[in-house]
N, CA, C and O atoms as CSV, one atom per row, in Angstrom:
chain,resi,resn,atom,element,x,y,z
A,1,MET,N,N,1.091,-9.057,21.294
A,1,MET,CA,C,0.265,-8.685,20.162
A,1,MET,C,C,1.023,-7.681,19.304
A,1,MET,O,O,1.581,-6.715,19.824
A,2,ALA,N,N,1.046,-7.902,17.995
A,2,ALA,CA,C,1.752,-7.023,17.063
A,2,ALA,C,C,0.986,-5.717,16.912
A,2,ALA,O,O,-0.245,-5.700,16.902
A,3,GLN,N,N,1.729,-4.634,16.795
A,3,GLN,CA,C,1.127,-3.328,16.622
A,3,GLN,C,C,1.118,-2.972,15.137
A,3,GLN,O,O,2.063,-3.286,14.413
A,4,SER,N,N,0.058,-2.321,14.691
A,4,SER,CA,C,-0.032,-1.887,13.296
A,4,SER,C,C,1.031,-0.854,12.999
A,4,SER,O,O,1.355,-0.015,13.840
A,5,THR,N,N,1.566,-0.922,11.804
A,5,THR,CA,C,2.520,0.064,11.348
A,5,THR,C,C,1.857,0.837,10.223
A,5,THR,O,O,1.312,0.254,9.285
A,6,SER,N,N,1.910,2.143,10.330
A,6,SER,CA,C,1.305,2.955,9.285
A,6,SER,C,C,2.322,3.961,8.776
A,6,SER,O,O,2.898,4.725,9.550
A,7,ILE,N,N,2.535,3.953,7.471
A,7,ILE,CA,C,3.348,4.986,6.860
A,7,ILE,C,C,2.445,5.699,5.864
A,7,ILE,O,O,1.507,5.099,5.338
A,8,PRO,N,N,2.715,6.963,5.602
A,8,PRO,CA,C,1.862,7.691,4.658
A,8,PRO,C,C,1.816,6.977,3.303
A,8,PRO,O,O,2.816,6.412,2.859
A,9,LEU,N,N,0.668,7.005,2.660
A,9,LEU,CA,C,0.492,6.319,1.390
A,9,LEU,C,C,1.528,6.767,0.365
A,9,LEU,O,O,2.067,5.936,-0.366
A,10,GLU,N,N,1.814,8.059,0.300
A,10,GLU,CA,C,2.794,8.549,-0.674
A,10,GLU,C,C,4.157,7.893,-0.445
A,10,GLU,O,O,4.824,7.498,-1.402
A,11,GLY,N,N,4.570,7.776,0.810
A,11,GLY,CA,C,5.841,7.125,1.126
A,11,GLY,C,C,5.814,5.651,0.769
A,11,GLY,O,O,6.796,5.117,0.253
A,12,LEU,N,N,4.705,4.993,1.036
A,12,LEU,CA,C,4.564,3.580,0.711
A,12,LEU,C,C,4.661,3.357,-0.794
A,12,LEU,O,O,5.341,2.432,-1.241
A,13,LEU,N,N,3.992,4.190,-1.574
A,13,LEU,CA,C,4.029,4.035,-3.024
A,13,LEU,C,C,5.419,4.335,-3.574
A,13,LEU,O,O,5.833,3.729,-4.562
A,14,ASN,N,N,6.147,5.260,-2.949
A,14,ASN,CA,C,7.525,5.507,-3.362
A,14,ASN,C,C,8.393,4.280,-3.119
A,14,ASN,O,O,9.315,4.007,-3.888
A,15,LEU,N,N,8.106,3.548,-2.065
A,15,LEU,CA,C,8.884,2.343,-1.758
A,15,LEU,C,C,8.579,1.200,-2.717
A,15,LEU,O,O,9.497,0.524,-3.183
A,16,VAL,N,N,7.308,0.975,-3.019
A,16,VAL,CA,C,6.955,-0.178,-3.850
A,16,VAL,C,C,7.103,0.101,-5.337
A,16,VAL,O,O,7.314,-0.830,-6.113
A,17,GLY,N,N,6.998,1.361,-5.756
A,17,GLY,CA,C,7.128,1.701,-7.164
A,17,GLY,C,C,5.778,1.927,-7.822
A,17,GLY,O,O,4.738,1.894,-7.163
A,18,THR,N,N,5.805,2.155,-9.120
A,18,THR,CA,C,4.595,2.433,-9.888
A,18,THR,C,C,3.703,1.200,-9.938
A,18,THR,O,O,4.151,0.106,-10.278
A,19,LEU,N,N,2.441,1.394,-9.595
A,19,LEU,CA,C,1.482,0.291,-9.657
A,19,LEU,C,C,0.942,0.205,-11.076
A,19,LEU,O,O,0.270,1.118,-11.557
A,20,ASP,N,N,1.245,-0.903,-11.738
A,20,ASP,CA,C,0.782,-1.099,-13.108
A,20,ASP,C,C,0.452,-2.578,-13.303
A,20,ASP,O,O,0.369,-3.332,-12.334
A,21,ASP,N,N,0.268,-2.981,-14.532
A,21,ASP,CA,C,-0.124,-4.360,-14.831
A,21,ASP,C,C,1.061,-5.257,-15.180
A,21,ASP,O,O,0.896,-6.258,-15.876
A,22,SER,N,N,2.245,-4.906,-14.703
A,22,SER,CA,C,3.422,-5.733,-14.967
A,22,SER,C,C,3.206,-7.143,-14.443
A,22,SER,O,O,2.531,-7.345,-13.434
A,23,GLU,N,N,3.786,-8.118,-15.141
A,23,GLU,CA,C,3.670,-9.508,-14.722
A,23,GLU,C,C,4.909,-9.923,-13.957
A,23,GLU,O,O,5.984,-9.353,-14.142
A,24,GLY,N,N,4.757,-10.922,-13.091
A,24,GLY,CA,C,5.887,-11.444,-12.347
A,24,GLY,C,C,5.591,-11.541,-10.858
A,24,GLY,O,O,4.518,-11.156,-10.393
A,25,ASP,N,N,6.572,-12.068,-10.117
A,25,ASP,CA,C,6.401,-12.275,-8.680
A,25,ASP,C,C,6.897,-11.106,-7.845
A,25,ASP,O,O,6.543,-11.003,-6.670
A,26,ASP,N,N,7.712,-10.215,-8.422
A,26,ASP,CA,C,8.269,-9.110,-7.650
A,26,ASP,C,C,7.847,-7.772,-8.256
A,26,ASP,O,O,8.665,-6.869,-8.429
A,27,THR,N,N,6.564,-7.662,-8.572
A,27,THR,CA,C,6.054,-6.420,-9.135
A,27,THR,C,C,5.690,-5.462,-8.007
A,27,THR,O,O,5.563,-5.869,-6.852
A,28,SER,N,N,5.526,-4.213,-8.343
A,28,SER,CA,C,5.114,-3.210,-7.358
A,28,SER,C,C,3.796,-3.611,-6.712
A,28,SER,O,O,3.622,-3.475,-5.501
A,29,ARG,N,N,2.884,-4.098,-7.513
A,29,ARG,CA,C,1.575,-4.516,-7.019
A,29,ARG,C,C,1.713,-5.613,-5.968
A,29,ARG,O,O,1.034,-5.582,-4.941
A,30,GLU,N,N,2.594,-6.586,-6.224
A,30,GLU,CA,C,2.808,-7.684,-5.272
A,30,GLU,C,C,3.508,-7.194,-4.001
A,30,GLU,O,O,3.199,-7.662,-2.905
A,31,ARG,N,N,4.455,-6.248,-4.143
A,31,ARG,CA,C,5.124,-5.697,-2.959
A,31,ARG,C,C,4.135,-4.926,-2.092
A,31,ARG,O,O,4.196,-5.017,-0.866
A,32,LEU,N,N,3.222,-4.166,-2.707
A,32,LEU,CA,C,2.200,-3.450,-1.950
A,32,LEU,C,C,1.283,-4.436,-1.242
A,32,LEU,O,O,0.990,-4.273,-0.057
A,33,ARG,N,N,0.833,-5.448,-1.955
A,33,ARG,CA,C,-0.049,-6.461,-1.366
A,33,ARG,C,C,0.640,-7.157,-0.190
A,33,ARG,O,O,0.022,-7.388,0.849
A,34,ASP,N,N,1.911,-7.485,-0.358
A,34,ASP,CA,C,2.667,-8.134,0.710
A,34,ASP,C,C,2.765,-7.232,1.938
A,34,ASP,O,O,2.572,-7.691,3.064
A,35,TYR,N,N,3.064,-5.949,1.724
A,35,TYR,CA,C,3.138,-5.001,2.844
A,35,TYR,C,C,1.807,-4.939,3.576
A,35,TYR,O,O,1.769,-5.013,4.804
A,36,LEU,N,N,0.718,-4.804,2.833
A,36,LEU,CA,C,-0.595,-4.700,3.465
A,36,LEU,C,C,-0.922,-5.953,4.273
A,36,LEU,O,O,-1.452,-5.851,5.379
A,37,GLN,N,N,-0.615,-7.125,3.738
A,37,GLN,CA,C,-0.902,-8.370,4.451
A,37,GLN,C,C,-0.076,-8.503,5.719
A,37,GLN,O,O,-0.583,-8.977,6.736
A,38,ARG,N,N,1.201,-8.092,5.679
A,38,ARG,CA,C,2.081,-8.247,6.828
A,38,ARG,C,C,1.921,-7.150,7.880
A,38,ARG,O,O,2.065,-7.405,9.076
A,39,SER,N,N,1.627,-5.947,7.436
A,39,SER,CA,C,1.753,-4.802,8.330
A,39,SER,C,C,0.453,-4.155,8.789
A,39,SER,O,O,0.426,-3.545,9.858
A,40,VAL,N,N,-0.596,-4.266,8.036
A,40,VAL,CA,C,-1.829,-3.570,8.397
A,40,VAL,C,C,-2.732,-4.522,9.177
A,40,VAL,O,O,-3.295,-5.470,8.630
A,41,THR,N,N,-2.849,-4.240,10.467
A,41,THR,CA,C,-3.701,-5.074,11.323
A,41,THR,C,C,-4.895,-4.290,11.847
A,41,THR,O,O,-5.721,-4.832,12.583
A,42,ASP,N,N,-4.990,-3.030,11.476
A,42,ASP,CA,C,-6.082,-2.167,11.914
A,42,ASP,C,C,-6.838,-1.682,10.678
A,42,ASP,O,O,-6.249,-1.067,9.790
A,43,ILE,N,N,-8.118,-1.953,10.623
A,43,ILE,CA,C,-8.915,-1.598,9.444
A,43,ILE,C,C,-8.892,-0.099,9.180
A,43,ILE,O,O,-9.064,0.332,8.040
A,44,GLY,N,N,-8.682,0.698,10.223
A,44,GLY,CA,C,-8.631,2.147,10.051
A,44,GLY,C,C,-7.498,2.582,9.143
A,44,GLY,O,O,-7.654,3.520,8.361
A,45,ILE,N,N,-6.354,1.909,9.237
A,45,ILE,CA,C,-5.216,2.242,8.381
A,45,ILE,C,C,-5.559,1.953,6.923
A,45,ILE,O,O,-5.285,2.763,6.037
A,46,LEU,N,N,-6.156,0.799,6.689
A,46,LEU,CA,C,-6.542,0.435,5.326
A,46,LEU,C,C,-7.584,1.419,4.784
A,46,LEU,O,O,-7.531,1.801,3.615
A,47,ARG,N,N,-8.514,1.820,5.621
A,47,ARG,CA,C,-9.533,2.799,5.229
A,47,ARG,C,C,-8.876,4.135,4.864
A,47,ARG,O,O,-9.249,4.765,3.875
A,48,ASP,N,N,-7.898,4.559,5.669
A,48,ASP,CA,C,-7.183,5.805,5.365
A,48,ASP,C,C,-6.484,5.727,4.015
A,48,ASP,O,O,-6.524,6.683,3.241
A,49,TYR,N,N,-5.839,4.589,3.723
A,49,TYR,CA,C,-5.185,4.408,2.424
A,49,TYR,C,C,-6.215,4.511,1.299
A,49,TYR,O,O,-5.981,5.189,0.299
A,50,ALA,N,N,-7.349,3.839,1.464
A,50,ALA,CA,C,-8.388,3.854,0.427
A,50,ALA,C,C,-8.919,5.264,0.202
A,50,ALA,O,O,-9.102,5.685,-0.941
A,51,GLU,N,N,-9.168,5.999,1.291
A,51,GLU,CA,C,-9.678,7.368,1.161
A,51,GLU,C,C,-8.646,8.263,0.460
A,51,GLU,O,O,-9.013,9.100,-0.365
A,52,THR,N,N,-7.380,8.093,0.781
A,52,THR,CA,C,-6.337,8.881,0.133
A,52,THR,C,C,-6.296,8.580,-1.356
A,52,THR,O,O,-6.168,9.493,-2.172
A,53,CYS,N,N,-6.402,7.301,-1.717
A,53,CYS,CA,C,-6.399,6.915,-3.129
A,53,CYS,C,C,-7.587,7.520,-3.870
A,53,CYS,O,O,-7.451,7.960,-5.011
A,54,LEU,N,N,-8.734,7.543,-3.233
A,54,LEU,CA,C,-9.918,8.090,-3.881
A,54,LEU,C,C,-9.814,9.595,-4.107
A,54,LEU,O,O,-10.407,10.124,-5.047
A,55,ARG,N,N,-9.059,10.290,-3.246
A,55,ARG,CA,C,-8.911,11.738,-3.381
A,55,ARG,C,C,-7.735,12.139,-4.260
A,55,ARG,O,O,-7.607,13.309,-4.622
A,56,THR,N,N,-6.872,11.185,-4.607
A,56,THR,CA,C,-5.661,11.490,-5.346
A,56,THR,C,C,-5.684,10.822,-6.709
A,56,THR,O,O,-5.936,9.622,-6.818
A,57,SER,N,N,-5.417,11.607,-7.753
A,57,SER,CA,C,-5.359,11.005,-9.087
A,57,SER,C,C,-3.986,10.441,-9.344
A,57,SER,O,O,-3.015,10.868,-8.719
A,58,GLY,N,N,-3.885,9.505,-10.237
A,58,GLY,CA,C,-2.626,8.874,-10.594
A,58,GLY,C,C,-1.761,9.777,-11.449
A,58,GLY,O,O,-2.166,10.877,-11.825
A,59,PRO,N,N,-0.546,9.293,-11.755
A,59,PRO,CA,C,0.382,10.101,-12.570
A,59,PRO,C,C,-0.081,10.275,-13.995
A,59,PRO,O,O,0.597,10.928,-14.789
């Protein structure tokens, strides 16, 4: 059974880049979505990301 991998949201966003409305197949938004689909297998990790986003304003 695969184990969930969790990295801090700030580190994850630094890896994928600025989340915006850019078009294309290799956008930051698509890289984030791909990471979440492949790596997050525990709902608690996703909940932690969501809570962090709600408490943190964008640039």
